[in-house]
SEVEXFI-353899 format. One record per residue (C-alpha): x, y, z. Coordinates in steps of 0.001 Angstrom, whole numbers, padded with zeros to 6 digits, always signed. Example, Ala and Ser with C-alpha at 12.3 -4.5 7.8 and 13.67 -1.06 7.14 Angstrom:
! SEVEXFI-353899
+012300-004500+007800 +013670-001060+007140 
END
This chain:
! SEVEXFI-353899
+000000+000007-000007 +001524+003316-001020 +001920+006374+001172 -000938+008199-000585 -003418+005413+000142 -002293+005250+003768 -002833+008978+004157 -006256+008730+002580 -007213+005935+005003 -006057+007976+007949 -007912+011048+006712 -011106+009036+006181 -010823+007596+009676 -010384+011062+011195 -013390+012351+009277 -015462+009430+010442 -014404+009905+014055 -015173+013613+013931 -018565+013145+012334 -019856+010072+014131 -020742+011834+017410 -022729+014373+015412 -024490+011574+013546 -025521+010175+016911 -026640+013481+018373 -029853+015471+018295 -029607+019226+018751 -032555+021106+020245 -032431+024923+020057 -034298+026457+023019 -034834+029750+024794 -032859+030304+027919 -035766+029409+030246 -036029+025839+029020 -035460+023242+031739 -036267+019572+032118 -035028+016900+034538 -031855+015053+033502 -033389+011560+034088 -036208+012390+031670 -033671+013193+028901 -031474+010229+029830 -034414+007860+029399 -034909+009029+025828 -031162+008894+025086 -030895+005308+026324 -034017+004173+024474 -032815+005535+021120 -029028+005421+021644 -028664+009132+020945 -027206+012174+022664 -029617+015066+023079 -027823+018410+023138 -029615+021627+024009 -028618+024928+022451 -029840+027895+024566 -030234+030932+022347 -031568+033813+024399 -035223+034775+024853 -037996+033526+022576 -037484+036289+020006 -033729+035873+019891 -034067+032109+019551 -036398+032485+016576 -034092+035046+014991 -031149+032648+015289 -033178+029876+013618 -034150+032238+010773 -030610+033477+010212 -029235+029914+010112 -032066+028295+008151 -029906+027682+005078 -027398+025831+007278 -029367+024802+010402 -027451+024542+013658 -030150+022408+015264 -032659+019695+014427 -035544+020994+016542 -036628+024459+017648 -038477+024776+020955 -039868+027875+022610 -041635+029891+019910 -044814+031149+021530 -048043+032400+020021 -046816+035986+019887 -044111+034922+017376 -045877+031937+015783 -046948+033543+012517 -043489+034898+011905 -041970+031458+012438 -044409+029870+009956 -043855+032591+007357 -040162+031793+007263 -040924+028163+006192 -038546+026787+008827 -040225+023502+009625 -041277+020166+008176 -044821+018940+008847 -045212+016147+011354 -048295+014680+013046 -047385+013482+016512 -048985+010394+017951 -050386+012233+020962 -052143+015022+019019 -055573+013783+020124 -054450+014000+023785 -054044+017799+023801 -056040+019797+026326 -058670+022262+025199 -056552+025213+026246 -054298+024871+023195 -054952+024821+019459 -052771+022772+017105 -051136+024623+014204 -052650+023878+010785 -050424+021424+009014 -048656+020528+012260 -045538+022397+011358 -045283+023356+014992 -046619+021320+017894 -047818+022857+021177 -045735+021677+024150 -046859+023774+027112 -048941+026808+028067 -049270+029363+030807 -050916+032632+031666 -049353+036058+032223 -051454+037633+034967 -051322+040415+037473 -050153+039028+040826 -051067+040854+044028 -049814+041027+047554 -052511+039483+049741 -051309+041166+052968 -051286+044626+051421 -054903+044460+050261 -056078+042942+053514 -054261+045536+055646 -055464+048397+053471 -059017+046973+053386 -058896+047594+049657 -061101+045567+047269 -059317+043667+044540 -059616+044924+040952 -061945+042633+039041 -061237+043962+035555 -058714+046000+033541 -061072+048967+033842 -060884+048740+037648 -057180+049386+037496 -057879+052924+036380 -059583+053755+039672 -057690+056335+041731 -057693+053891+044626 -055020+051936+042731 -052895+054905+041714 -049232+053959+041715 -049923+050403+042914 -049198+048516+039663 -045783+047775+038159 -045585+046450+034574 -042742+045498+032253 -041803+047272+029011 -043309+045286+026126 -040334+046143+023969 -037877+044387+026330 -039928+041866+028250 -042034+038818+027277 -044566+039217+030099 -044699+042962+029342 -045597+042175+025727 -048151+039638+026845 -049899+042114+029136 -049964+044728+026386 -051618+042115+024159 -054195+041446+026896 -055147+045122+026737 -055408+044852+022937 -057696+041819+023324 -059900+043870+025669 -059883+047317+023988 -058872+046478+020418 -055964+047848+018335 -057651+051227+018203 -058428+051483+021881 -055489+050008+023768 -053361+053205+023679 -056156+055248+025257 -056274+052657+028026 -052527+052898+028523 -052805+056683+028578 -055248+056311+031458 -052942+053829+033199 -050085+056274+032835 -052285+059003+034359 -052972+056625+037206 -049226+056403+037891 -048504+052912+036565 -044839+052056+037111 -042875+050686+034120 -039584+048742+034368 -037582+046927+031737 -037690+043328+032933 -039603+040812+035050 -036800+040352+037585 -036827+044035+038466 -040620+044220+038565 -041022+041150+040760 -038034+041216+043051 -037490+044978+043446 -040801+046772+042908 -043353+044155+044013 -044226+044224+047713 -045438+040648+047781 -042044+039003+047221 -038503+039379+048509 -038158+042838+047051 -040547+044477+049493 -041077+047272+047031 -043739+049928+046679 -046177+048200+044302 -048575+045480+045596 -049510+044469+042042 -047127+043190+039344 -047403+041639+035913 -046091+038115+036398 -047371+034577+035854 -050406+032618+037007 -048062+030054+038516 -045996+032611+040523 -048104+032085+043692 -047292+028362+043552 -043579+029208+043117 -043758+031393+046232 -044799+028320+048232 -042294+025953+046602 -039285+028231+047157 -040224+029674+050537 -037482+029424+053125 -040063+028269+055662 -043013+026017+054919 -046129+027960+054025 -049752+026895+054278 -050811+029554+051778 -049108+031697+049188 -048521+035345+050114 -049562+036219+046565 -052416+035417+044204 -053522+036345+040704 -056198+038570+039258 -058015+036354+036742 -060934+038437+035573 -061959+038362+031887 -059021+039340+029622 -056841+040207+032600 -054452+037355+031796 -052836+036583+028429 -052404+032919+027514 -049009+031992+026094 -048563+028710+024264 -045064+027419+023482 -044366+025263+020424 -041683+022940+019041 -040966+022169+015403 -038581+020066+013326 -036302+022322+011330 -035937+021999+007553 -032519+020606+006722 -032231+018349+009748 -030051+015320+009124 -032051+013380+011714 -035742+013735+010748 -036779+010371+012173 -035016+010939+015473 -036441+014451+015669 -039956+013015+015171 -039270+010540+018004 -038213+013405+020301 -041265+015535+019497 -043423+012491+020304 -041442+012104+023551 -041990+015780+024422 -045726+015102+024287 -045508+011898+026355 -046962+011882+029881 -043469+011312+031304 -041987+014416+029684 -045089+016487+030102 -045463+015710+033812 -041942+016989+034332 -042646+020382+032790 -044554+022219+035566 -041930+022006+038323 -039114+022942+035921 -040618+025734+033870 -043740+026663+035859 -046072+026249+032955 -048760+023673+032259 -048428+020534+030164 -050575+020197+027034 -051148+016437+027381 -054382+015880+029302 -052882+012682+030806 -049908+014448+032382 -049832+014998+036136 -050341+018488+037564 -048420+019038+040842 -050692+019443+043875 -049030+022761+044706 -050262+024109+041353 -053774+022896+042023 -053765+024511+045498 -052028+027829+044849 -052079+028676+041090 -055140+030054+039422 -056220+029458+035823 -058405+032167+034252 -061743+031101+032776 -061485+033732+030081 -057859+034398+029171 -057021+037026+026588 -056109+035752+023156 -055135+037706+020055 -055027+036210+016537 -051456+035215+015764 -051618+036701+012237 -052799+040008+013689 -049911+039963+016186 -047390+039205+013408 -048657+042044+011284 -048808+044676+014061 -046498+043668+016888 -043764+046169+016108 -046112+049057+015380 -048094+048390+018579 -044848+048357+020598 -043580+051513+018869 -046808+053388+019644 -046635+052228+023274 -043002+053317+023527 -043806+056748+022110 -046548+057140+024693 -044229+056382+027575 -041237+058397+026364 -043203+061641+026039 
END
């Protein structure tokens, strides 16, 4: 065997060794808030003899942007974390292959599958106004029962919200006001909220842990835009055992915005069959039952277990706000720009 053939054999072996781990790996691009228990992932890896690698890519918007920019040379096989505020944009970019999961008929009524099954719902949750129970009891102040009630002078300066241009819950709450007052009426509502001294901050962490009086921040606002599961989280992470959460949610009609998060198989994946297996697994009761305590959202599979602490301390609105995804896609940036102009003048 001549030297050239030997070199070719060595080169081929090196190429094989460098590529084989990738051939046996599945890459899932996610937003930074994704979390699931290691044993749940290990069970899938062992069943299918595959390594599942997660690629955190920022918030939901940044994650989608990364998928769009790399769609001609995908850096992942699956994209998880696009919610209904970005859904239409994701579909317009033709990023995904269609796939009908086995558990599609097991979805709860709270979510709606995407036509063509290009993206599959994985979890859902509600962005709500949380309130400090002790404050309202001590002040003998009735709870607001509607968005209109928040304009009452009795609640002046008592609500902190997040900037919709920089915060996912801030955007969700703005969309709740659009669901209630319409695209032509929401700014007038925000003008009235501004006149009633609503406090605006850039992110959820500042709003909840600095401004909100019902959590560790001990701030000046007893109401905060947060999540319907935040009261359950207060109990779970309390330093001392609590019989009841110090916070609760306002769940009047259109006071909460329902967010649904989706996963899809990216065009160009080299592992379409394995990706389909993983989407099926994400909808399995085992995976779905692990979601609430890791990401504090609800599973979409009706057969998944809901933690007792959720049932006891989290509230689910009977009439959550919803805005058509196409309408959001067409107007999101202009709605945010109009809101920003209102609050910078």
